[in-house]
N, C-alpha and C positions, 0 to 999 in steps of 0.2 A: 634564083637566089635570094637571099636577104637582105635588107639594107641595117647593116649594123648601127647603123647612126641615128636612125629612128629609134630601135631598143633602148638604145644608152639614154637616150635626152626623155625617153616616156617613161623611166624610173623615178621614183621620187623619192625622199630621206631628206635628213639632216647631217649636213655638214659638220666636220668636225670643230669649226667657228661658229656654231648654233650651237652646238653640244656643251662646248666651254663657256659662252656667255649663260646659260640657263644654269651650269653648275655654280658660277661663282654668284648668279642671283640666289640660288639657294642657300649657299654659305652664306652670303649675309643675312638672308631672312632668320637664317638659326643663328647666326652671330646675335642678331639683334634681337630675338629673344630670350638668348643667354643671359647677356645685356642688363634686359630688360628682369631678367627675377635675379639676377646679384643688387642689382639697385633696389629694389625691391627690400632684399633680403639686409643689405645696409640699412635704411629708412627704419628697419624695424628693430636694430640694433641700437641705432640711435632714439629711439624713440625710449627703450627701456633705458638708456643712460639719461633724457629728459627726464621719462618720470621719474625718476628717480631724486632729480634735482628738485621737479616742483612737488614731492611730497615732503622734501627735506624743508624747502620754503615756507608751505604752507604749515607743517609742526614747529616752526621758528617764530613765525609769525601770529599763530596760538600766542605760543609761548611768552611771545613779547607783551601781548597783548593782555592774555591773563592769568602770568606768572606761575602755570602748570600746564603739563603735558596733556593731550588731546585723549579722551579714554580714560584715563587715571586720574585726571579733574574731579572733586567729591562735592562743588559746592553747587546747588541746585539752579543757581541765574545764573550759569557757565554752561553749556554760551546759551544764549537767548531759545526757548525751545524745550520742547517735553525726550528728555534725555536720560539717559541710567546715568549714575552714579560711580566715579572709581575709587580707589581707597587712599590716593591720594600719597600714595610712597617716591612719588617721584620718576619711578619706571611702571611705562605701559606692559603690562604682563599679560601672557599669552592666556586664551580659554576667556575672553570676557574683554577687557579692555583694549584687545587689539580690532577685535570688531568697532568697539565703542569711537576709534580714533578716529573711524571715516566719517560718523555722524555728527560729533562734535567739531571737523572740520565743514561738513557740509552746511550744519545750521549757522556755524559764523561767516559763513560766504566765502569761503579760502579754497573751496575744490567745489567740483558741478557733481550732479547725481544725486541719487536718491539712497540713503541707506538708512538699515534699519535698525543697525544696533547688535544685531545678534546671528547675522551669518550672511549679511552682502559685503563682499570685500569688491573693491577694483580690480581690474583686469589689464593683466602689459599686452605689449603685441602682438606674442605669441601665442596668447590666449586663455592663461591661467592666472592666479591668481597673486594679489602683493600684501604684503601682511608686511606690518612694523610693530614690534616688543623685544624686549630684554631677554636676550638668552647669549651664551658662550657657543657658538657654532661650533662644530670638531676642526681644531688647528689654530682655532681665533686666539685663545691664550686667556682671555677672561671677557665676562658677560659683561656686554651694554644693547644699547638698542643695537637695533638692526633691522635692514628692509630686507625681506624675503621675497624671492620672486621664483614662484614654484613652475618644474615642471619647462626650463628652458633648453633649448640644442647645447647639445656641449660644443659647439664650434663658436657659438654666439655666446657663449660664457668664459667662455679663453679669449675673445675679441674684448669682451669689456675688460677681463681680469689683466690682460695686455696693455690696453689703452689706456685703463683707470690705476690698474697697481704692480705686482711683480710679477704674475702671470704663472703663476704657482697654485692651485687648488685647492690646497691645504695652509695658506699662510696669509698674510696682509689682510687688508682690509677687505677684500670678496674674496671670501672662499665659498669652497661646493661642499654638500656633504659626500662629494665622489669625482674622482677623476674626471677629465674633461677629453672622454675617449668619443676621434672622430664617430658618429652614425649613431650617438647614444641623446641620448635625453639627462640631464643634471636633474635629480628631481628638487632642490632647493640651494638655490643662490644667496648667498648673505650679504649684502654689502651692507658696511658700517655706517650709519646715521650720522 
């Protein structure tokens, strides 16, 4: 006859406790990865808001020092260095002066980086460009100086608009060129300068 005790003890496998422990560990790892991704996303959103504040401060420092907006200034000696001159209207115009803004700020030592004044623009945390110019964005009502952040995820635009304005895509001091539809990209997000 067969001894059933030997057969039963010779089989190896995982107990329910061991399987439960492995599942808990896998759950913790997945939760950690997801939380890490959320933290990275939050840091990028905060970086966009901080970049807007930094650019405002640099432009206003330039204005305080020279009495003109960067890019719009029309005096050859301002700032020191080789740069193009604007038209001196008090408005930073798109299509030329908006590129020169960053070269003027860089030459004045107010921002880092190298800008040629014709095609280089700073980039935001989500990888596309940032512009500053006189514009009347859709829903804004009147033309003013706005920072324009190109190609931001819609959820980021909504978060910024909710934190700093009225959470409505087509009114207030933060406006998008389209609704903040989840899973899409907003082509231009305008933040009042």
